[in-house]
C-alpha positions, -999 to 999 in steps of 0.1 A, spaced: -80 -372 409 -87 -410 407 -69 -442 414 -67 -472 392 -55 -505 407 -46 -532 382 -45 -566 401 -28 -585 372 0 -559 371 1 -554 409 2 -517 402 -16 -485 413 -18 -456 389 -29 -422 402 -45 -400 376 -52 -363 376 -86 -348 367 -77 -349 330 -68 -386 331 -30 -381 330 -9 -403 351 6 -385 381 24 -414 397 25 -452 398 32 -476 427 37 -513 431 12 -529 454 4 -563 469 -32 -575 467 -48 -606 482 -30 -639 479 -65 -655 475 -71 -635 443 -101 -613 436 -136 -617 449 -165 -599 465 -178 -622 491 -174 -615 529 -150 -641 544 -132 -648 511 -101 -628 521 -100 -618 484 -95 -583 470 -128 -568 458 -132 -555 422 -151 -525 408 -156 -489 416 -149 -477 452 -143 -445 470 -120 -436 499 -145 -434 527 -121 -425 555 -84 -414 559 -69 -427 591 -35 -421 607 -27 -385 597 4 -373 616 13 -408 630 49 -418 628 60 -442 600 55 -478 610 27 -470 635 8 -503 641 -30 -502 638 -55 -527 650 -91 -521 642 -81 -487 627 -67 -475 660 -30 -470 667 -17 -495 693 11 -474 706 36 -498 689 60 -489 661 68 -518 639 103 -533 639 117 -566 626 119 -577 663 82 -570 668 75 -589 636 93 -619 649 75 -617 682 41 -618 664 47 -637 632 9 -643 625 -2 -607 628 -16 -590 597 5 -558 599 -15 -526 591 10 -498 593 15 -460 590 -18 -449 573 -52 -464 563 -74 -454 533 -107 -473 541 -125 -482 509 -163 -483 503 -179 -500 473 -201 -480 450 -219 -508 431 -250 -522 450 -251 -559 450 -215 -562 436 -193 -544 462 -218 -525 483 -244 -538 508 -251 -573 520 -225 -600 520 -203 -582 494 -199 -548 511 -163 -537 508 -165 -513 538 -180 -539 561 -152 -563 549 -127 -537 562 -108 -535 530 -81 -508 531 -52 -494 513 -25 -496 540 11 -496 548 31 -528 554 66 -538 567 94 -529 544 103 -567 542 70 -575 525 75 -580 488 55 -556 465 45 -566 430 30 -599 440 -1 -610 459 3 -615 496 -24 -598 516 -57 -611 530 -78 -588 509 -64 -553 513 -41 -534 491 -7 -531 507 18 -504 499 53 -493 509 49 -469 538 68 -441 520 45 -445 490 14 -446 511 23 -413 529 27 -396 496 -6 -410 483 -24 -402 516 -14 -365 514 -26 -363 478 -61 -379 481 -93 -367 497 -122 -386 512 -144 -394 482 -116 -400 458 -126 -427 433 -107 -460 433 -111 -485 405 -99 -521 411 -96 -542 380 -80 -574 368 
């Protein structure tokens, strides 16, 4: 299995080992566009792998900060209380770059930039850029993806 993320289409395509499409999801990538540099708040391009799966068994809308559940469950009221928070919800697939000098090591290291595929509030629009670098998904879509993929699954992010 592998994952292709097309930034221009704001779409994720999950492929089986023969390259056939299993499913597709709308996503939301960075509102700053694509880029590799630490501090750019852009979505990195290239070949990645899922380095870690975080949140198995947590309730839908579990709030994560620094990859740890806070004990909160996201609601619209909580969102109004903390309007500036970057909501990371439900599950986290932490990405690691595979291309030294492009998305791995130094100031371009995807993992050190804390780039994830993660859940987001249902009110967040999919199909258009809006994150600060990560790939956002609907929580229900992310749970389905999370249960299908393994650590080491290849993720290709392209324009």
